[in-house]
ZAROVEX-420033 format. One record per residue: residue number from 1; chain; y, z, x of N, C-alpha, C in turn. Coordinates in Angstrom, 1 decimal. Example, Ala and Ser with C-alpha at 12.3 -4.5 7.8 and 13.67 -1.06 7.14 Angstrom:
<pts>
1, A, -5.7, 7.8, 13.2, -4.5, 7.8, 12.3, -3.3, 7.8, 13.2
2, A, -2.2, 7.1, 12.8, -1.1, 7.1, 13.7, 0.0, 7.9, 12.9
</pts>
This chain:
<pts>
1, A, -14.5, 11.3, 27.3, -13.6, 12.0, 26.5, -12.5, 11.0, 26.0
2, A, -12.0, 10.2, 27.0, -11.0, 9.2, 26.6, -11.5, 8.2, 25.5
3, A, -12.8, 7.8, 25.6, -13.3, 6.9, 24.6, -13.4, 7.6, 23.3
4, A, -13.7, 8.9, 23.2, -13.8, 9.6, 22.0, -12.4, 9.7, 21.4
5, A, -11.4, 10.0, 22.2, -10.0, 10.1, 21.7, -9.5, 8.8, 21.1
6, A, -9.9, 7.7, 21.8, -9.5, 6.4, 21.4, -10.1, 6.1, 20.0
7, A, -11.4, 6.4, 19.9, -12.1, 6.2, 18.6, -11.5, 6.9, 17.5
8, A, -11.1, 8.2, 17.8, -10.5, 9.0, 16.7, -9.2, 8.4, 16.3
9, A, -8.4, 7.9, 17.3, -7.1, 7.3, 17.0, -7.3, 6.1, 16.1
10, A, -8.3, 5.2, 16.5, -8.5, 4.0, 15.7, -8.9, 4.3, 14.3
11, A, -9.8, 5.4, 14.1, -10.3, 5.8, 12.8, -9.1, 6.3, 12.0
12, A, -8.2, 7.1, 12.6, -7.1, 7.6, 11.9, -6.2, 6.5, 11.4
13, A, -6.0, 5.5, 12.3, -5.1, 4.3, 11.9, -5.8, 3.6, 10.7
14, A, -7.1, 3.4, 10.7, -7.8, 2.7, 9.7, -7.6, 3.4, 8.4
15, A, -7.7, 4.7, 8.4, -7.6, 5.5, 7.1, -6.2, 5.4, 6.5
16, A, -5.2, 5.4, 7.4, -3.8, 5.5, 7.0, -3.1, 4.1, 6.8
17, A, -3.8, 3.0, 7.1, -3.2, 1.7, 7.0, -2.8, 1.4, 5.6
18, A, -1.6, 0.8, 5.5, -1.0, 0.6, 4.2, -1.5, -0.8, 3.7
19, A, -2.1, -0.8, 2.5, -2.5, -2.1, 1.9, -1.3, -2.9, 1.4
20, A, -1.7, -4.1, 1.1, -0.7, -5.0, 0.4, -1.3, -5.5, -0.9
21, A, -0.4, -5.6, -1.9, -0.9, -5.9, -3.3, -0.2, -7.2, -3.8
22, A, -1.0, -8.1, -4.2, -0.5, -9.2, -5.0, -0.7, -8.8, -6.5
23, A, 0.3, -8.8, -7.3, 0.2, -8.5, -8.7, 0.7, -9.7, -9.5
24, A, -0.2, -10.4, -10.1, 0.2, -11.6, -10.9, 0.2, -11.2, -12.4
25, A, 1.2, -11.8, -13.1, 1.2, -11.7, -14.5, 1.2, -13.1, -15.1
26, A, 0.1, -13.5, -15.8, 0.0, -14.8, -16.5, 0.7, -14.6, -17.8
27, A, 1.8, -15.3, -18.0, 2.5, -15.3, -19.3, 1.9, -16.4, -20.2
28, A, 1.1, -16.0, -21.1, 0.3, -17.0, -21.9, 1.2, -17.8, -22.8
29, A, 0.8, -19.0, -23.1, 1.5, -19.8, -24.2, 0.9, -19.3, -25.5
30, A, 1.7, -19.6, -26.6, 1.2, -19.3, -27.9, 0.0, -20.1, -28.2
31, A, -1.1, -19.4, -28.6, -2.4, -20.0, -28.8, -3.0, -20.7, -27.5
32, A, -2.5, -20.1, -26.4, -3.0, -20.6, -25.1, -4.5, -20.3, -24.9
33, A, -5.2, -21.0, -24.1, -6.6, -20.9, -23.9, -6.9, -19.8, -22.9
34, A, -6.8, -18.6, -23.5, -7.0, -17.4, -22.6, -8.5, -17.3, -22.2
35, A, -9.4, -17.7, -23.1, -10.8, -17.7, -22.7, -11.1, -18.5, -21.5
36, A, -10.5, -19.6, -21.3, -10.8, -20.5, -20.1, -10.2, -19.8, -18.9
37, A, -9.0, -19.2, -19.0, -8.4, -18.5, -17.9, -9.3, -17.3, -17.5
38, A, -9.8, -16.6, -18.4, -10.7, -15.4, -18.1, -12.0, -15.9, -17.5
39, A, -12.5, -17.0, -18.0, -13.7, -17.5, -17.4, -13.5, -17.9, -15.9
40, A, -12.4, -18.5, -15.6, -12.0, -18.8, -14.2, -11.9, -17.6, -13.4
41, A, -11.2, -16.6, -13.9, -11.0, -15.3, -13.1, -12.3, -14.6, -12.9
42, A, -13.2, -14.5, -13.9, -14.4, -13.7, -13.8, -15.5, -14.5, -13.0
43, A, -15.6, -15.8, -13.2, -16.7, -16.6, -12.6, -16.3, -17.3, -11.3
44, A, -15.1, -17.5, -11.0, -14.7, -18.3, -9.8, -13.8, -17.4, -8.9
45, A, -12.7, -17.0, -9.4, -11.7, -16.3, -8.6, -12.1, -15.0, -8.0
46, A, -12.6, -14.1, -8.9, -13.0, -12.8, -8.4, -14.2, -12.9, -7.4
47, A, -15.3, -13.6, -7.8, -16.4, -13.7, -6.8, -15.9, -14.3, -5.4
48, A, -15.0, -15.3, -5.5, -14.5, -15.8, -4.2, -13.7, -14.8, -3.4
49, A, -12.9, -14.0, -4.1, -12.2, -13.0, -3.4, -13.1, -11.9, -2.8
50, A, -14.2, -11.5, -3.6, -15.1, -10.6, -3.1, -15.8, -11.1, -1.8
51, A, -16.2, -12.4, -1.8, -16.8, -13.0, -0.7, -15.9, -13.0, 0.5
52, A, -14.6, -13.1, 0.3, -13.6, -13.1, 1.3, -13.4, -11.7, 1.9
53, A, -13.8, -10.7, 1.2, -13.7, -9.3, 1.7, -12.8, -8.4, 0.9
54, A, -12.3, -8.9, -0.2, -11.5, -8.1, -1.2, -12.4, -7.6, -2.2
55, A, -12.7, -6.3, -2.1, -13.8, -5.7, -2.9, -13.4, -5.3, -4.3
56, A, -12.1, -5.1, -4.6, -11.7, -4.6, -5.9, -10.5, -5.4, -6.4
57, A, -10.8, -6.2, -7.5, -9.8, -7.0, -8.1, -9.7, -6.5, -9.6
58, A, -8.5, -6.1, -9.9, -8.2, -5.6, -11.3, -7.7, -6.7, -12.2
59, A, -8.2, -6.7, -13.4, -7.7, -7.7, -14.4, -7.5, -6.9, -15.7
60, A, -6.3, -7.1, -16.3, -5.9, -6.3, -17.4, -5.2, -7.1, -18.5
61, A, -5.2, -6.6, -19.7, -4.4, -7.2, -20.8, -3.5, -6.1, -21.4
62, A, -2.5, -6.6, -22.1, -1.5, -5.6, -22.7, -2.2, -4.8, -23.7
63, A, -2.1, -3.5, -23.6, -2.7, -2.5, -24.5, -2.2, -2.8, -26.0
64, A, -1.0, -3.3, -26.2, -0.5, -3.5, -27.5, -0.9, -4.8, -28.1
65, A, -1.6, -5.7, -27.4, -2.1, -6.9, -27.8, -1.1, -7.8, -28.5
66, A, 0.0, -8.1, -27.7, 1.0, -9.0, -28.3, 0.5, -10.5, -28.3
67, A, 1.2, -11.3, -29.1, 0.9, -12.7, -29.1, 2.2, -13.5, -28.9
68, A, 2.4, -14.4, -27.9, 1.4, -14.6, -26.9, 1.2, -13.4, -25.9
69, A, 0.1, -13.4, -25.4, -0.3, -12.2, -24.5, 0.0, -12.4, -23.1
70, A, -0.4, -11.5, -22.3, -0.3, -11.5, -20.8, -1.7, -11.2, -20.3
71, A, -2.0, -11.7, -19.1, -3.1, -11.3, -18.3, -2.6, -10.9, -16.9
72, A, -2.8, -9.6, -16.5, -2.3, -9.1, -15.2, -3.5, -9.0, -14.3
73, A, -3.3, -9.6, -13.1, -4.3, -9.5, -12.0, -3.7, -8.8, -10.8
74, A, -4.4, -7.7, -10.3, -3.9, -7.0, -9.2, -4.9, -7.0, -8.1
75, A, -4.5, -7.4, -6.9, -5.4, -7.7, -5.8, -4.9, -6.9, -4.6
76, A, -5.7, -5.9, -4.1, -5.4, -5.2, -2.9, -5.9, -5.9, -1.7
77, A, -5.1, -6.1, -0.7, -5.5, -6.7, 0.6, -5.3, -5.7, 1.7
78, A, -6.3, -5.6, 2.6, -6.2, -4.6, 3.6, -5.1, -4.8, 4.7
79, A, -4.6, -6.0, 4.7, -3.5, -6.3, 5.7, -2.7, -7.5, 5.2
80, A, -1.6, -7.7, 5.8, -0.7, -8.9, 5.5, -1.4, -10.2, 5.9
81, A, -2.2, -10.1, 7.1, -2.9, -11.3, 7.5, -4.0, -11.7, 6.5
82, A, -4.6, -10.7, 5.9, -5.7, -11.0, 4.9, -5.0, -11.7, 3.7
83, A, -3.9, -11.2, 3.3, -3.2, -11.8, 2.1, -2.8, -13.3, 2.5
84, A, -2.2, -13.4, 3.7, -1.8, -14.8, 4.1, -2.9, -15.8, 4.2
85, A, -4.1, -15.3, 4.4, -5.2, -16.3, 4.6, -6.1, -16.6, 3.5
86, A, -5.9, -15.9, 2.3, -6.9, -16.0, 1.3, -6.9, -17.3, 0.6
87, A, -5.8, -18.0, 0.4, -5.7, -19.2, -0.3, -6.4, -20.3, 0.5
88, A, -6.2, -20.3, 1.8, -7.0, -21.3, 2.7, -8.5, -21.0, 2.6
89, A, -8.9, -19.8, 2.6, -10.3, -19.4, 2.4, -10.9, -20.0, 1.1
90, A, -10.1, -19.9, 0.0, -10.6, -20.4, -1.3, -10.7, -21.9, -1.2
91, A, -9.7, -22.5, -0.5, -9.8, -24.0, -0.4, -11.1, -24.5, 0.3
92, A, -11.6, -23.7, 1.2, -12.8, -24.0, 2.0, -14.1, -23.6, 1.3
93, A, -14.0, -22.8, 0.2, -15.1, -22.2, -0.4, -15.7, -23.2, -1.5
94, A, -16.8, -23.9, -1.2, -17.3, -24.9, -2.0, -17.8, -24.4, -3.4
95, A, -18.4, -23.2, -3.3, -18.9, -22.5, -4.5, -17.7, -22.2, -5.5
96, A, -16.6, -21.7, -4.9, -15.4, -21.5, -5.7, -14.9, -22.7, -6.3
97, A, -14.7, -23.8, -5.5, -14.2, -25.0, -6.0, -14.9, -25.6, -7.1
98, A, -16.3, -25.5, -7.1, -17.1, -26.0, -8.2, -16.9, -25.1, -9.4
99, A, -17.0, -23.8, -9.3, -16.8, -22.9, -10.4, -15.5, -23.0, -11.1
100, A, -14.4, -23.4, -10.3, -13.1, -23.5, -10.8, -12.7, -24.8, -11.5
101, A, -13.6, -25.8, -11.4, -13.3, -27.1, -11.9, -12.8, -27.1, -13.4
102, A, -13.5, -26.4, -14.3, -13.0, -26.5, -15.7, -11.6, -26.0, -15.9
103, A, -11.2, -25.0, -15.1, -9.8, -24.5, -15.1, -8.9, -25.5, -14.5
104, A, -9.2, -26.0, -13.3, -8.4, -27.0, -12.6, -8.1, -28.2, -13.4
105, A, -9.1, -28.7, -14.2, -9.1, -29.9, -14.9, -8.4, -29.7, -16.3
106, A, -8.1, -28.5, -16.7, -7.5, -28.3, -18.0, -6.0, -28.4, -17.9
107, A, -5.5, -29.6, -17.8, -4.0, -29.8, -17.6, -3.6, -30.8, -18.7
108, A, -2.3, -30.8, -19.0, -1.7, -31.7, -20.0, -1.0, -31.0, -21.1
109, A, -0.1, -31.6, -21.8, 0.6, -31.0, -22.9, -0.3, -30.6, -24.0
110, A, -1.4, -31.3, -24.2, -2.3, -31.0, -25.3, -3.3, -29.9, -25.0
111, A, -3.2, -29.2, -23.8, -4.1, -28.2, -23.4, -3.3, -27.0, -23.0
112, A, -2.7, -26.2, -23.9, -1.9, -25.1, -23.6, -2.7, -24.0, -23.0
113, A, -2.1, -23.3, -21.9, -2.8, -22.2, -21.3, -1.7, -21.1, -21.1
114, A, -0.9, -21.2, -20.0, 0.1, -20.2, -19.7, 1.4, -20.9, -19.4
115, A, 2.5, -20.1, -19.6, 3.8, -20.6, -19.3, 4.1, -20.6, -17.8
116, A, 3.7, -19.5, -17.2, 4.0, -19.3, -15.7, 3.2, -18.1, -15.2
117, A, 3.2, -18.0, -13.9, 2.6, -16.9, -13.3, 3.8, -16.2, -12.5
118, A, 4.1, -15.0, -12.9, 5.1, -14.1, -12.2, 4.3, -13.3, -11.2
119, A, 4.8, -13.2, -10.0, 4.1, -12.5, -8.9, 4.9, -11.6, -8.1
120, A, 4.4, -10.4, -7.8, 4.9, -9.4, -6.9, 4.0, -9.4, -5.7
121, A, 4.6, -9.3, -4.5, 3.9, -8.9, -3.3, 4.5, -7.5, -2.9
122, A, 3.6, -6.5, -2.8, 4.1, -5.2, -2.5, 3.3, -4.6, -1.3
123, A, 3.9, -3.7, -0.6, 3.3, -2.9, 0.5, 3.1, -1.5, 0.1
124, A, 1.9, -1.0, 0.3, 1.6, 0.4, -0.1, 2.5, 1.4, 0.5
125, A, 2.8, 2.5, -0.2, 3.6, 3.6, 0.3, 2.9, 4.3, 1.5
126, A, 3.6, 4.8, 2.4, 3.1, 5.7, 3.4, 2.3, 6.9, 2.9
127, A, 2.9, 7.4, 1.8, 2.3, 8.6, 1.1, 1.1, 8.3, 0.2
128, A, 0.9, 7.0, -0.1, -0.3, 6.6, -0.9, -0.6, 5.2, -0.4
129, A, -1.2, 5.1, 0.8, -1.4, 3.8, 1.4, -2.4, 2.8, 0.8
130, A, -3.4, 3.4, 0.1, -4.4, 2.5, -0.4, -4.8, 2.8, -1.8
131, A, -5.5, 1.9, -2.4, -5.9, 1.9, -3.8, -6.9, 3.1, -4.1
132, A, -6.7, 3.8, -5.2, -7.6, 4.9, -5.6, -7.9, 4.6, -7.1
133, A, -9.1, 4.9, -7.5, -9.6, 4.7, -8.9, -10.1, 6.0, -9.4
134, A, -9.1, 6.9, -9.9, -9.5, 8.2, -10.3, -10.1, 8.3, -11.7
135, A, -9.9, 7.4, -12.5, -10.4, 7.4, -13.9, -11.3, 6.2, -14.1
136, A, -12.6, 6.4, -14.6, -13.5, 5.3, -14.7, -14.2, 5.2, -16.1
137, A, -13.8, 6.1, -17.0, -14.4, 6.0, -18.3, -14.1, 4.7, -19.1
138, A, -14.9, 4.3, -20.0, -14.7, 3.0, -20.6, -13.4, 2.8, -21.4
139, A, -12.9, 3.9, -21.9, -11.7, 3.8, -22.7, -10.4, 4.0, -22.0
140, A, -10.4, 4.0, -20.6, -9.3, 4.3, -19.8, -8.1, 3.3, -20.0
141, A, -7.0, 3.8, -19.8, -5.8, 2.9, -19.8, -5.0, 3.0, -18.5
142, A, -4.2, 2.0, -18.2, -3.3, 2.1, -17.1, -1.9, 1.9, -17.5
143, A, -1.0, 2.7, -16.9, 0.4, 2.5, -17.1, 1.0, 1.9, -15.8
144, A, 1.6, 0.8, -16.0, 2.2, 0.0, -14.8, 3.7, 0.1, -15.0
145, A, 4.3, 0.7, -13.9, 5.7, 0.9, -14.0, 6.4, 0.2, -12.8
146, A, 7.5, -0.4, -13.0, 8.4, -1.0, -12.0, 9.7, -0.3, -12.1
147, A, 10.2, 0.3, -11.0, 11.5, 0.9, -10.9, 12.4, 0.0, -10.1
148, A, 13.4, -0.5, -10.8, 14.4, -1.3, -10.1, 15.5, -0.3, -9.5
149, A, 16.1, -0.8, -8.4, 17.1, 0.1, -7.7, 18.4, -0.7, -7.6
150, A, 19.5, 0.1, -7.4, 20.8, -0.5, -7.3, 21.0, -1.3, -6.1
151, A, 20.4, -0.9, -5.0, 20.4, -1.7, -3.7, 19.3, -1.3, -2.8
152, A, 19.3, -1.8, -1.6, 18.1, -1.6, -0.7, 18.1, -0.1, -0.3
153, A, 19.3, 0.5, 0.0, 19.3, 1.9, 0.4, 18.8, 2.8, -0.8
154, A, 19.2, 2.5, -2.0, 18.8, 3.3, -3.1, 17.2, 3.2, -3.3
155, A, 16.7, 2.0, -3.0, 15.2, 1.9, -3.1, 14.6, 2.7, -2.0
156, A, 15.1, 2.7, -0.8, 14.5, 3.5, 0.3, 14.5, 4.9, 0.0
157, A, 15.6, 5.4, -0.7, 15.7, 6.8, -1.0, 14.7, 7.2, -2.1
158, A, 14.5, 6.3, -3.1, 13.5, 6.5, -4.1, 12.1, 6.5, -3.6
159, A, 11.8, 5.6, -2.7, 10.5, 5.6, -2.0, 10.3, 6.9, -1.3
160, A, 11.3, 7.4, -0.6, 11.3, 8.6, 0.1, 11.0, 9.8, -0.8
161, A, 11.6, 9.8, -2.0, 11.4, 10.8, -3.0, 9.9, 10.9, -3.4
162, A, 9.3, 9.7, -3.6, 7.9, 9.7, -3.9, 7.1, 10.2, -2.7
163, A, 7.3, 9.7, -1.5, 6.5, 10.1, -0.4, 6.6, 11.6, 0.0
164, A, 7.8, 12.1, -0.1, 8.1, 13.5, 0.3, 7.7, 14.5, -0.8
165, A, 7.9, 14.1, -2.1, 7.8, 15.1, -3.1, 7.0, 14.7, -4.4
166, A, 7.4, 13.5, -4.9, 7.0, 13.2, -6.2, 5.5, 12.9, -6.4
167, A, 4.9, 12.3, -5.3, 3.4, 12.0, -5.4, 2.6, 13.3, -5.6
168, A, 3.0, 14.3, -4.9, 2.3, 15.6, -5.0, 2.5, 16.2, -6.4
169, A, 3.6, 16.0, -7.0, 3.8, 16.4, -8.4, 2.9, 15.6, -9.4
170, A, 2.8, 14.3, -9.2, 2.0, 13.5, -10.0, 0.5, 14.0, -9.9
171, A, 0.0, 14.4, -8.7, -1.3, 14.9, -8.6, -1.5, 16.2, -9.4
172, A, -0.4, 17.1, -9.3, -0.5, 18.4, -9.9, -0.6, 18.3, -11.4
173, A, 0.1, 17.4, -12.0, 0.2, 17.4, -13.5, -0.8, 16.4, -14.1
174, A, -1.5, 15.6, -13.3, -2.5, 14.7, -13.9, -2.1, 13.3, -14.2
175, A, -1.0, 12.9, -13.4, -0.7, 11.5, -13.5, -1.5, 10.8, -12.4
176, A, -2.7, 10.3, -12.8, -3.7, 9.9, -11.8, -3.3, 8.7, -11.0
177, A, -3.0, 8.9, -9.8, -2.4, 7.8, -9.0, -3.4, 6.7, -8.6
178, A, -3.0, 5.5, -8.8, -3.9, 4.3, -8.5, -3.3, 3.6, -7.3
179, A, -2.1, 3.0, -7.4, -1.4, 2.4, -6.3, 0.1, 2.5, -6.4
180, A, 0.7, 2.5, -5.3, 2.2, 2.6, -5.2, 2.6, 1.6, -4.1
181, A, 3.6, 0.7, -4.5, 4.0, -0.3, -3.5, 5.5, -0.6, -3.5
182, A, 6.0, -0.8, -2.4, 7.4, -1.4, -2.3, 7.3, -2.9, -2.4
183, A, 8.0, -3.4, -3.4, 7.9, -4.9, -3.6, 8.7, -5.6, -2.6
184, A, 8.0, -6.4, -1.8, 8.6, -7.2, -0.7, 9.1, -8.5, -1.2
185, A, 8.5, -9.1, -2.3, 8.9, -10.4, -2.8, 8.5, -10.5, -4.3
186, A, 9.4, -11.0, -5.1, 9.1, -11.2, -6.5, 10.4, -11.0, -7.3
187, A, 10.2, -10.9, -8.6, 11.4, -10.8, -9.5, 12.0, -9.4, -9.5
188, A, 13.3, -9.3, -9.8, 13.9, -8.0, -10.0, 14.0, -7.1, -8.8
189, A, 13.9, -7.6, -7.6, 14.1, -6.8, -6.4, 15.6, -6.5, -6.2
190, A, 15.9, -5.3, -5.5, 15.0, -4.4, -4.9, 14.3, -3.5, -6.0
191, A, 13.0, -3.3, -5.8, 12.2, -2.5, -6.7, 10.9, -2.0, -6.1
192, A, 10.3, -1.0, -6.7, 9.0, -0.6, -6.4, 8.1, -0.7, -7.6
193, A, 6.8, -0.7, -7.4, 5.9, -0.9, -8.5, 4.7, 0.0, -8.3
194, A, 4.2, 0.6, -9.4, 3.0, 1.4, -9.2, 2.2, 1.5, -10.5
195, A, 1.0, 2.0, -10.4, 0.1, 2.2, -11.6, -0.5, 3.6, -11.5
196, A, -0.5, 4.2, -12.7, -1.3, 5.5, -12.9, -2.3, 5.2, -14.0
197, A, -3.3, 6.1, -14.1, -4.4, 5.8, -15.1, -4.6, 7.1, -15.9
198, A, -5.2, 6.9, -17.0, -5.5, 8.0, -17.9, -6.8, 7.8, -18.7
199, A, -7.4, 8.8, -19.2, -8.6, 8.7, -20.0, -8.2, 8.0, -21.3
200, A, -7.1, 8.3, -21.9, -6.6, 7.7, -23.1, -5.1, 8.0, -23.3
201, A, -4.5, 7.5, -24.3, -3.1, 7.6, -24.5, -2.7, 9.1, -24.8
202, A, -3.6, 9.9, -25.4, -3.3, 11.3, -25.6, -3.1, 12.0, -24.3
203, A, -4.0, 11.7, -23.4, -3.9, 12.4, -22.1, -2.6, 11.9, -21.4
204, A, -2.3, 10.7, -21.5, -1.1, 10.1, -20.9, 0.2, 10.9, -21.4
205, A, 0.3, 11.0, -22.7, 1.5, 11.7, -23.3, 1.5, 13.2, -22.9
206, A, 0.4, 13.8, -22.9, 0.4, 15.3, -22.5, 0.8, 15.5, -21.1
207, A, 0.3, 14.6, -20.2, 0.5, 14.8, -18.8, 1.9, 14.4, -18.3
208, A, 2.5, 13.4, -19.0, 3.9, 13.1, -18.7, 4.8, 14.2, -19.2
209, A, 4.4, 14.9, -20.3, 5.2, 16.1, -20.7, 5.1, 17.2, -19.7
210, A, 4.0, 17.4, -19.1, 3.8, 18.4, -18.0, 4.7, 18.0, -16.8
211, A, 4.8, 16.7, -16.5, 5.6, 16.3, -15.4, 7.1, 16.6, -15.7
212, A, 7.6, 16.3, -16.9, 9.0, 16.5, -17.2, 9.3, 18.0, -17.2
213, A, 8.3, 18.9, -17.5, 8.6, 20.3, -17.5, 8.3, 21.0, -16.1
214, A, 7.8, 20.2, -15.1, 7.4, 20.8, -13.9, 8.7, 21.3, -13.1
215, A, 8.7, 22.5, -12.6, 9.9, 23.0, -11.9, 10.2, 22.2, -10.6
216, A, 9.2, 21.7, -9.9, 9.5, 21.0, -8.7, 10.1, 19.6, -9.1
217, A, 9.7, 19.0, -10.2, 10.4, 17.8, -10.6, 11.8, 18.1, -11.0
218, A, 12.1, 19.1, -11.7, 13.4, 19.5, -12.1, 14.3, 19.7, -10.8
219, A, 13.7, 20.3, -9.8, 14.5, 20.6, -8.6, 14.8, 19.3, -7.9
220, A, 13.8, 18.4, -7.7, 14.1, 17.2, -6.9, 14.9, 16.2, -7.7
221, A, 14.8, 16.2, -9.0, 15.5, 15.2, -9.8, 17.0, 15.5, -9.8
222, A, 17.4, 16.7, -9.4, 18.8, 17.1, -9.3, 19.3, 17.1, -7.9
223, A, 18.5, 16.7, -6.9, 18.8, 16.7, -5.5, 19.8, 15.5, -5.3
224, A, 20.9, 15.8, -4.6, 21.9, 14.8, -4.4, 21.5, 13.6, -3.6
225, A, 20.5, 13.9, -2.7, 20.1, 12.8, -1.8, 19.3, 11.8, -2.5
226, A, 18.8, 12.1, -3.7, 18.0, 11.1, -4.5, 18.9, 10.5, -5.7
227, A, 20.1, 10.9, -5.7, 21.0, 10.5, -6.9, 21.2, 9.0, -6.8
228, A, 21.2, 8.4, -8.0, 21.5, 6.9, -8.2, 20.5, 6.1, -7.4
229, A, 19.3, 6.5, -7.3, 18.3, 5.7, -6.6, 17.4, 4.8, -7.5
230, A, 17.6, 4.9, -8.8, 16.8, 4.2, -9.7, 17.6, 3.7, -10.9
231, A, 17.7, 2.4, -11.1, 18.6, 1.8, -12.1, 17.9, 1.5, -13.4
232, A, 16.6, 1.1, -13.4, 15.9, 0.7, -14.6, 14.4, 0.8, -14.4
233, A, 13.8, 1.1, -15.5, 12.3, 1.2, -15.5, 11.7, 0.1, -16.4
234, A, 10.8, -0.7, -15.9, 10.0, -1.6, -16.7, 8.6, -1.1, -16.8
235, A, 8.1, -0.9, -18.0, 6.8, -0.2, -18.2, 5.9, -1.1, -19.1
236, A, 4.6, -1.1, -18.7, 3.6, -1.8, -19.5, 2.4, -0.9, -19.6
237, A, 1.7, -0.9, -20.8, 0.5, -0.2, -20.9, -0.6, -1.3, -20.9
238, A, -1.6, -1.1, -20.1, -2.7, -2.1, -19.8, -4.1, -1.5, -20.1
239, A, -5.0, -2.3, -20.5, -6.4, -2.0, -20.6, -7.2, -2.9, -19.8
240, A, -8.2, -2.5, -19.1, -9.0, -3.4, -18.2, -9.9, -4.3, -19.0
241, A, -10.1, -5.5, -18.5, -11.0, -6.4, -19.1, -12.5, -6.0, -18.8
242, A, -13.4, -6.5, -19.4, -14.8, -6.1, -19.2, -15.3, -6.5, -17.8
243, A, -14.6, -7.4, -17.1, -15.1, -7.8, -15.8, -14.1, -7.3, -14.7
244, A, -13.1, -6.5, -15.1, -12.2, -5.9, -14.1, -13.0, -5.0, -13.2
245, A, -12.6, -5.0, -11.9, -13.3, -4.1, -10.9, -12.5, -2.8, -10.7
246, A, -11.4, -2.6, -11.5, -10.7, -1.3, -11.5, -11.1, -0.6, -12.8
</pts>
């Protein structure tokens, strides 16, 4: 009986364990070699991460197709130790090193690619601890939102708002939850970052309207304990690349 209880406890912990997310944004140069970057991601980086044990790597471009563009890479790690060890694992992966050569050797002022890589490291919410992929149709879109907070306490209250109330409302009105994370390191902290997905932009607009009209949302949005917990929203609409695993 003790062994059975221990097994159930371990299984429960495994299910509820909070993932860690590395979210990279490649800020491309004007006329930068996006094709080479994407070849590296699809043929070297993603296969190496899959071999390391990261099964789902998302790669996206801006839905509005700006120039210069961006490439967003979102990587869910099962633990902080997994995140901490992956670069060493890639260094030791001979297949990866060979496949990455064209990308590594493309350096110099005459070979423009990207300006910089901006990175978030985030920890999954207790109320949404791991990645979910609720929408899989070819025309799907992702809405990536970052909520900045006035200070650390304000961020804690906003995360509490999500865990206690808001995530359930998202489910009710069809804001299809993908991931939610407290940003531990990166730009514009303190902040949280999350993605929701939709079949298309029409569904997105309709379901956000349902959210705004939802009586539970109206109730919690006027609750004093959540007041002044959110200072600014940064929003991007993304579409997956053909090789994205999201």
